[in-house]
Every structure is written in structure tokens, then in C-alpha cells.
C-alpha positions in Angstrom: 74.0 44.5 119.9 77.7 43.8 119.4 80.4 44.8 121.8 81.8 47.1 119.1 78.4 48.9 118.9 78.3 49.2 122.7 81.8 50.8 122.7 80.9 53.1 119.8 77.8 54.4 121.6 79.7 54.6 124.9 82.4 56.6 123.2 80.0 59.1 121.7 78.4 59.6 125.1 81.7 60.0 126.8 82.9 62.5 124.3 79.7 64.5 124.6 80.2 64.4 128.4 83.6 65.9 128.0 82.2 68.7 125.8 79.3 69.5 128.2 79.1 69.9 131.9 75.7 68.2 132.1 75.2 65.2 134.3 75.3 61.9 132.4 71.7 61.2 133.2 70.8 64.4 131.3 72.7 63.2 128.3 70.9 59.8 128.5 67.6 61.6 128.6 68.5 63.7 125.5 69.4 60.6 123.6 66.2 58.9 124.6 63.9 61.9 123.9 65.6 63.0 120.7 65.8 59.4 119.4 69.4 60.0 118.2 70.1 57.2 115.7 73.9 57.3 116.1 73.8 56.4 119.7 72.1 53.2 121.0 71.3 53.4 124.7 70.9 50.2 126.6 72.1 48.7 129.9 75.4 47.6 128.4 76.2 51.1 127.1 75.1 52.7 130.4 77.2 50.2 132.4 80.3 51.0 130.3 79.8 54.8 130.5 78.8 54.8 134.2 81.8 52.6 135.1 84.2 54.7 133.0 82.9 57.9 134.6 83.1 56.4 138.1 86.8 55.7 137.6 87.7 58.7 135.4 90.2 60.2 137.9 92.1 57.0 138.2 92.0 56.5 134.4 93.2 60.0 133.9 96.1 59.4 136.3 97.2 56.4 134.1 96.8 58.4 131.0 98.9 61.3 132.4 101.6 58.8 133.6 101.9 57.1 130.2 101.6 60.1 128.0 105.1 61.0 127.2 104.4 63.7 124.7 101.3 65.5 126.0 100.1 66.8 129.3 96.6 65.4 130.2 95.0 68.8 129.5 96.5 68.8 126.0 95.2 65.3 125.1 92.3 65.9 122.6 88.9 65.0 124.1 88.3 62.4 121.4 91.4 60.6 122.4 90.6 61.0 126.1 87.2 59.4 125.7 88.7 56.5 123.8 91.6 56.0 126.3 89.3 56.1 129.3 87.0 53.5 127.9 89.9 51.2 126.9 91.6 51.5 130.3 88.3 51.0 132.1 87.8 47.7 130.1 91.4 46.6 130.8 91.1 47.2 134.5 87.5 46.4 135.3 85.9 44.3 132.6 86.9 40.7 133.2 85.0 39.7 130.0 87.2 41.8 127.7 90.8 40.7 127.1 93.4 43.4 127.3 94.4 42.9 123.6 90.7 43.3 122.5 90.3 46.5 124.5 93.4 47.9 122.9 92.4 46.7 119.4 88.9 48.2 119.7 90.3 51.5 121.0 92.6 51.7 117.9 89.6 51.0 115.7 87.6 53.8 117.3 90.6 56.1 116.8 90.8 55.1 113.2 87.1 56.0 112.7 87.1 59.3 114.7 90.6 60.8 114.9 93.7 61.6 112.9 96.4 59.1 112.2 98.8 60.7 114.7 96.1 60.2 117.3 95.8 56.5 116.4 99.5 56.1 117.0 99.3 58.0 120.3 96.4 55.8 121.6 98.1 52.6 120.4 101.4 53.6 121.9 100.0 54.7 125.3 97.8 51.6 125.7 100.6 49.3 124.5 103.1 50.8 127.0 100.5 50.4 129.8 99.8 46.8 128.7 103.5 45.9 128.7 104.1 47.3 132.1 100.9 45.8 133.5 101.9 42.4 132.1 105.3 42.7 133.7 103.8 43.4 137.2 101.5 40.4 136.9 104.0 38.0 135.5 107.5 39.0 136.7 110.4 37.4 135.0 112.8 35.3 137.1 
């Protein structure tokens, strides 16, 4: 399974979690029992979803700080799921370069959201990446 397929399945589960108040384990069970073809469930997907959910409050704080045009409660759930996954990968997945996490988030947005949302996601993640790079590599 490619990393892109992992992200796609994780995104679908994260979005479903935002729509429902069920525990994630319930959603995992539904996917397994119903044999839903659009979502592949394996250890990689679970790790990405579980990690993202574990850090959701922190990730939402970053989203709220960098969203210049929308309050967090006004960010569409599709966008929120994509942003959470990308930020989780940037912060906690040493195997995913920051640029790859952003690029993949933009690709997810192109597939599942409107063009204005693609720009919003790209802009927010780009601003975070610029600031994050500056704090790690201060200029003299």
C-alpha cells in the first residue's frame, strides 16, 4: 500500500469521525464488517488516524493560529481532516518530509474539496512551514 493510499484512507476515516460522535474503534469496526472498498484499514492507516486524533487539540490550535480568514469552527470538515493529517505528519512523522506532507494535503484537497479550499489549505500549511523553518534555522 502506497503512502498516498494510506493518507487517503486515513482522511476518509478522519472526515467520518468529524461527522459522527462515535469512537474511532467503532468506525474501524464498521469498515471491517461492511468491507468498505474505498477505505483500506491496516496498521499504517490506524497509526496515522490514531496519532492525528491523539494530537487533535494541538493541531487545531495551529490551524486556528494560521487561519487568517476563518475561525476554526468555520473551517469545513473536509479541510479540517486534511489539515490535521498534514500537520500531524509534519510534526510527528519523521519519515515524511514537510514538503511531501504539504504536497499530499494539496492533492487530497484537489480530489475532495473546492478550488478555494485547495488555496486555503496550501496557504495555511505554507505559512506554517515558513514560520517553522525560520524557528529551526534562524537567520544571522
